[in-house]
N, C-alpha and C positions, 0 to 999 in steps of 0.2 A: 698690771702686767698686760702687754698688748696681745693682740690676736695671734701674731706670728709666734710669740713665745709660747702661748698656751697650746697652739697647734703643734709646735715642735716638741714640746714636752709630752703631749699626748701621743704623738708619733713615736717618740723614743720609748715610752712605756709599753705601747702596743708591740713595737718592734722587739723589745726585750722579751716580752711574753712569747711572741712568735719564735724567737731564738731559743728560748728554754724548751718550748714544745718540740721544735725541730731537732734540737740536740738530743732530747730524750728518745725521739724516734730513730735518729741516726746512730745512737750509741749501740743499739742492737746489731746494726750492720757493721759498725766499726770494730766491734769485738770479734766479728766473724769475717773480717775483710778478705781473708784468703779464700773464703767460700763464695763471695759475691761475684756475680757474672759481669758487673760493670765497674771494674776497678778504676778506669780513667775518669769516669763520671764522678766517682767518689773523691778522687784527688781534686777535681774541680770544685766539688762541694766544700771540701775543707778550705780551699783557697777563698771561696766566697764567704765562708763563715768568718775568716780573719778580716776580710774587707768590711763585712757587715759590722763586726764589733768595733773596728777602728773608726768607721764612718759615724757610728752612733756616739762614740766617745768624743769625736771632733765636734759633732753637732751639739752635744751637751756642753762642751767647753764654750762654744759660741753663744749659747743661751745664757750660761752663767755670767759670762763677762760682756754680754751685750755688744757683740761685734758688728751687728747691723746687717746690711744687705746681703753679703755673701751667704748668710744663713739660708736664704731661699734656695740658692744653688746647692748647698750641702744637703738641705732637706730633700730635694728631689733626687739627688745622687744616692743618698742612703736608702730612701724609700724604694728606688728602682732595684738596687741590689738585694734589699730585704725581700721584696716581692719575688724576684727571680729565685732567691735561695729557697724560700718556702715552697714555691711551685715545684722546683726540682726535687726537693725532699719528698713531697707528696707523690710525685710521679714515680721517682726512682725507688723509694723505700717500699712502696706497695708491691712492686714487682719482685724486688730482691728478697724481701722478707717472706713473701709467698714461696719463692723458689727455694729458699733455705729451709723453710718449714717442711716443704714437700720432700726435699732431699734428706732431711733428718728422719722424717717418718719412714721413708723408703729404707734408710739405713737401719733403723730400729727393727723394721719388719724382716729385713734380710738377716740381721743378727739373730733374731728369734728363730728364724728358719734354720740358720747355721747351727745354733745351739741344739735344736731338735735333731738335726741330721747327725751331729757329732755324738749326741747321747744314744741315738738309735744305732749308730755304727758301732759304738763300744759294746752295746748289748748284743748286736747282731753277730759280731765277730766271736764273742765269748760263747753265745748260745749255739751258733752254727758249728763251731769246733766241737762242742760237747755232743750236739744232736747228730752230727755226722759220725763221730767216733763211737758213740754208744752202740748203735745197731751193728757196726762193723765188728766191734769187739764181741758182741753176742753171736754173730755169725761165725766168727773164728772159733769161739768156744764150742758151738754146736757141731761144727765140722770136726773138731778134735774129738768130741764125744762120739760122733758117728763112726769115726775111724777105729775107735777102740772097742766098740761093741760088735758082737756077731749076731745079735738079735735083730731080725728083719723089722719087727714092729717098732723097736726103738729107733732103728735107722729112719724109718718112715716118719716117725714122730719128730725126729730132729730135722728132717727135710721140710716138714710142714711148718716147724717153728722158724726155720731159715727163710722160708717163703714169706712168713708174716713180717720178719725183720726187713726183708727186701722191699716189701710193699710199703712199710712205714718209711723207709729211706726214700723210695720213689715219691711218696706223698710229700715228704719234706723238700725234696729237690724241686718238685712242681710248684710248691709254695714260694720257694726262693725265686723261681723264674717269673711267677706272677708278680711278686713284689718288685722285681727289677723292671719288668715291662711297664708296670703302672708308674714307676718313678722316672723312667727314661723316655718312653714313647709319648708323643703328643696325642691329644684327643682327636680322633678322626670321626667326624660325623657322617652318617649315612642313613638312608631310610631303609627299614627292613620290617618284615612282619614279626610281631612279638611271639605269636604262637609257634612259628617255625624255630625261633631262637630257643624258646623254652623246651620244645620237643628234642632239639639237638642235644641239649644238656641232659635231659632225663634219659634219653636213649643211651648216652655214654655212661650214665651212672647206674644203669640196670646191671652192668657188669660188676658193680660194687656189691649189689644185693643179689648174688647168684642164686640164692634159695627163694628169692621173691617173697621174703617175709614182710616187706613193707609195701603197702599199697600207695601208689602215687596218683593224685588227681590234679588235672590241669583245667582251670576254669577262667572264663571271661578275658580271653586274650586275643580276640579277633579284631585287631587294629594295627596300624603301622606306627612305628616309633622312629624318630630321627635322633640318633645318639651314636655312641661308640659300641657297636655290637660285640666286639671282643671283650670290652670291659664289662658289659652287661652279662655276658656268659661267665666271666670270672666271678662276679657277684653271686649269680644263681648257682653256679657249680659249688662254691664253698658253702653256701647256706643249705642247699638241698643235700649235699653229701654229709654235712654234719647231722642233719635230721635223720638220715639213714643210719649213720654210724651209731648214733645215740638214741635209737628207738628203744622202746620198753619191751623186752622179750617176754615179760610176764602177762601181757594183755593179748586178747584174741585177735584184734584187728589194728595193728599199728599202721599209721598212715602219714603221708606228707601231702598237704594241700597247697598247690601253687596257683595263685590267682593274680591276674594283672588287669588293672582297670585304668581307663583314661578319662580325665576330667579337665577340660580346657587345655592349658599349656603344661599340664603335669601328668605324669604316669606313676601309678602306685603298684608295686609288687609286694605281695605278702606270701610268706612261706611259713606255714603252720603245721605243727606235728603234735602227736600225743605221746611223745617220748619221755625220757627220764627227767627232763626239765633242768633248770639251773636255780640254785638257791639265790634269794634276793640279794644277799650281802655280796655276791660276786658279780652282779649285773653291771656295775659301773667299772669293772676291771676287765671284762671279757675282750675288749678291743685293744688291750695292751699287747705289745709285741712279746711273743713266746709265753703268753699267759695260758694256763690250762685250768679250767674251772672244776674239773672232776678228777678223781684219782684214777679213773678207768679211761682217761683220755688217750685216744689212739693217734691223735693228730700231731702236727708240728708245733702248734701254738702260734702259727703265723696266719692261719686262715681268716679269722675274724678281723685281725689287724689289717690284712690285705683288703678285705671287704670294705672296712670303714675308709681306708685311704682311697680306694677306687671310687666309692660313692662320693667322697669329697672332691675328687678329681673331675667328676661329672656335675659338680655343683648341686649335689643332692643331699638328702638326710636319711638317717637310719634310726629306727626305734625298735626296742625289744620288750616283749612281755613274756614272763615265764613263771611257772609255778612248779616247784620241786615235786616230781612224781606225777604231774599232770600233762606237761607239755610246754612248748615254746612257740612264740610267734614273732617273726621278724617282719617289719614293714619298711620298705625302701621307697622313698619318694624322689623322683627324678624329673628334670625339666624335659619337655618334648619341644625341641627347638623350632620345629616347623608346624606347630599346631595352629 
């Protein structure tokens, strides 16, 4: 067998290997042709594939039947189209497959977010309807009771209970507003002094503890943070107000310790109390929407859910440690974008 035949047979074998490899690569794109951004290029590739196969078949015919000199011309022709085909496959499939993979990952991520939103919406509508109607029904019942009694003390007791229901309703509405703001408003970065931010929150919450039963301590916050101050206040307000609400009335010195420290490009807030604490079995559920960890819960069940969602919106992390009857400590770590 002469050199031309050997060379041609080798070329045909290598070309077929290249064709099989290219076909396996392109099959991924051809199955998803509607998603590919280069449709016309793929139409050209399919045409080249046909030419490639026909050319090799013709070359094989010439070799088998020893047709002579035209073999050299066919050899060059087939090799040229084969090389162009493989080159185009390598160039085009890399970009298209990458594009489709990114598109599918983005679609899966959006689907997961949509499923989460739909699940939360179902729970939100049901729980909101219940939690709005319940205090209103209680208020209506107390008003009817107050109208029927002539006893002044009983009337005052009814008014006090109505006040409590209204405060609970207001707390619930505030939680809904915080939830909505966190989901709808973009993160707005600004530089602000951390201590001033903490003091603004604690001063507002002093009205919650009218008898000043809970001692509040603020430490280690003399630095500037670049973040969303409104969201920071939402986090602090919920965590500190919970510590006040669920303080232990049986101890002599109930306290809430608020500490902020800065290290490198991170800021850590810790809110620690010696209140009633949370049982360990409930710790992995406290961030669920409308979850209440204690039977004496006075809140909406949205507070810690809003906290976690807000922390995540700021690309931060939250951690909790709690011992039933001894107290709770929340630690929030957030990026300081201009450290």
